[in-house]
C-alpha positions in Angstrom: 139.3 153.7 73.1 141.1 153.0 76.2 139.2 155.7 78.1 135.9 154.1 77.0 137.0 150.8 78.5 138.0 152.5 81.7 134.6 154.2 81.9 132.8 150.9 81.3 134.8 149.3 84.1 134.0 152.1 86.5 130.3 151.9 85.7 130.2 148.1 86.1 132.1 148.3 89.3 129.7 150.9 90.6 126.6 148.7 89.8 128.3 145.3 90.6 126.6 144.8 94.0 123.1 145.5 92.6 123.8 143.2 89.6 125.0 140.4 91.9 122.0 140.8 94.2 119.7 140.8 91.2 121.3 137.6 89.8 121.0 135.9 93.2 117.3 136.8 93.4 116.7 135.4 89.9 118.5 132.2 90.8 116.4 131.8 94.0 113.2 132.5 92.0 114.1 129.9 89.4 114.9 127.3 92.1 111.6 128.1 93.8 109.7 127.7 90.6 111.4 124.5 89.8 110.5 123.0 93.2 106.9 124.2 92.8 106.7 122.5 89.4 108.2 119.3 90.8 105.8 119.4 93.7 102.8 119.8 91.4 103.9 116.9 89.3 104.3 114.7 92.3 100.9 115.7 93.8 99.3 115.2 90.4 100.7 111.7 90.1 99.7 110.8 93.7 96.1 112.0 93.1 96.0 110.1 89.8 97.2 106.9 91.4 94.8 107.3 94.3 91.8 107.9 92.1 92.7 104.8 90.0 93.1 102.6 93.1 89.8 103.8 94.6 87.9 103.2 91.3 89.4 99.7 91.0 88.4 98.9 94.5 84.8 100.2 93.9 84.6 98.1 90.7 85.9 95.0 92.5 83.4 95.6 95.4 80.5 95.9 92.9 81.5 92.7 91.1 81.8 90.9 94.4 78.4 92.3 95.5 76.8 90.9 92.3 78.3 87.4 93.0 77.4 87.4 96.7 74.4 89.5 97.3 72.5 89.3 100.5 69.7 87.1 99.1 72.0 84.5 97.7 73.9 84.0 100.9 70.9 83.7 103.3 69.2 80.4 103.9 65.4 80.5 104.0 64.1 81.1 107.5 61.8 78.2 107.9 61.7 78.3 111.7 61.2 82.1 111.7 64.4 82.6 113.7 64.7 86.2 112.6 61.1 86.9 113.6 60.0 88.4 110.3 56.8 86.4 110.0 53.7 87.9 111.6 51.4 86.0 113.9 48.7 85.8 111.3 51.1 84.1 108.8 52.3 81.6 111.4 48.7 80.7 112.4 47.6 80.2 108.8 50.7 78.0 108.0 50.2 75.7 111.0 46.8 74.3 110.1 47.8 73.8 106.5 50.8 71.7 107.5 48.6 69.6 109.9 46.1 69.1 107.1 48.8 67.9 104.8 50.1 65.4 107.4 46.5 64.2 108.1 45.9 63.6 104.3 49.2 61.7 104.0 48.3 59.5 107.0 44.8 58.8 105.6 46.2 57.8 102.2 48.3 55.1 103.9 
């Protein structure tokens, strides 16, 4: 039995460098996999938080747009400052206004 132990020791001593190198490689591989998993988790959380924030901002902007749409915030352009009325519209409006003022003066 003693000879068997000696043979095992010699065999393990002969392959010791290879075994140590193999263990080091496995340890490095495990460390690399652990860092990759941690990185994936962090990136996943960052993407999830970013998507949530963007969706909340869009919803907030849409609700604000409903409250303050363009039409509600603009005053009517009675003097045609923006120049949206055509010449024909302004010509037809002017005599109508004069006629109203004339009828009001006649009624007095």
